C-alpha positions in Angstrom: 87.6 98.6 82.2 87.2 95.3 83.9 87.9 93.7 87.3 90.5 91.2 88.2 90.2 89.5 91.5 92.2 87.1 93.8 90.3 85.3 96.5 91.7 83.7 99.6 95.4 84.0 99.0 96.7 82.1 102.1 99.9 83.4 103.6 101.7 82.8 106.9 102.7 86.1 108.5 104.2 87.4 111.7 101.8 90.3 112.2 99.9 91.4 115.2 99.9 93.6 118.3 100.8 90.7 120.7 104.5 89.7 120.8 103.4 86.0 120.5 101.7 86.7 117.2 104.9 88.3 115.8 107.0 85.3 117.1 104.7 82.3 116.3 102.9 83.7 113.2 99.4 83.2 112.0 97.5 82.4 108.8 96.1 85.2 106.8 93.6 85.1 103.9 94.0 88.0 101.4 91.5 89.0 98.8 92.5 91.5 96.2 90.1 93.1 93.7 91.5 95.5 91.0 89.7 97.8 88.6 91.9 97.5 85.5 92.1 99.9 82.6 93.3 97.4 80.1 92.4 95.7 76.9 92.8 92.0 77.7 89.0 91.5 77.4 89.5 92.4 73.7 93.0 91.2 72.9 93.2 88.1 75.1 96.8 89.1 76.0 98.2 89.0 79.5 100.2 92.1 78.9 97.0 94.0 78.6 95.9 93.2 82.1 97.1 92.9 85.7 98.9 89.6 86.0 97.2 88.0 89.1 100.2 85.7 89.6 102.5 88.6 89.8 100.1 90.4 92.1 100.1 87.3 94.4 103.9 87.2 94.5 104.1 90.9 95.3 101.5 90.5 98.1 103.7 87.7 99.6 106.8 89.9 99.3 105.1 92.7 101.2 103.9 90.4 103.9 107.4 88.9 104.3 109.1 92.3 104.3 108.3 93.2 107.8 106.1 92.5 110.8 102.9 94.7 110.7 101.1 95.5 114.0 97.7 95.7 112.3 95.9 94.0 109.4 95.1 97.6 108.2 98.8 98.3 107.9 99.4 95.0 105.9 96.4 95.6 103.6 97.5 99.2 103.0 101.1 98.2 102.2 99.8 95.6 99.7 97.4 98.1 98.1 100.2 100.6 97.8 102.5 98.1 96.1 99.8 97.1 93.6 99.1 100.7 92.7 102.8 101.4 92.4 103.8 98.4 90.3 100.7 97.9 88.1 100.0 101.1 86.2 96.9 99.6 84.5 95.2 99.3 87.9 93.0 102.3 88.6 91.6 101.1 91.9 92.4 98.2 94.2 90.7 96.9 97.3 92.7 94.6 99.6 91.0 92.6 102.3 93.1 90.9 104.9 91.6 88.3 107.3 93.6 86.9 110.3 92.4 83.4 110.9 91.8 82.5 114.5 92.6 85.9 115.9 93.5 86.2 119.6 90.1 87.3 121.0 88.3 86.0 124.1 85.4 84.7 122.0 85.0 82.1 119.2 85.8 83.9 116.0 86.8 82.3 112.7 88.6 85.4 111.4 88.9 89.2 111.8 90.2 91.7 109.3 90.2 94.9 107.5 89.8 96.2 103.9 91.7 99.1 102.4 91.0 100.8 99.1 93.4 102.8 97.0 92.5 104.7 93.8 94.3 106.9 91.3 91.3 109.2 91.4 91.6 112.3 93.5 
């Protein structure tokens, strides 16, 4: 077992509770960490791991597929897609940060993390 991670995948998305957010869009940073039951650490073969390029593309597809009201919903949908499409992933944590969220104070980002696991 080993971990594969993606840090600060930057996407533009049309997610949020406020109608303006869904119309104008915002920037999101996405971190994905996967616990992989693979052999790439021994074989040095991409097929024995979770291809982080393919994971990034899938995360973008999920983000582009619809407008989510919450970052929790977006993170959960990405986590579900990773678990569904990459059988070698035993656990995934997806963190989604909305840059410059619409709050009445100075905040760089706000977000949520969702974890999915094949364990019961």
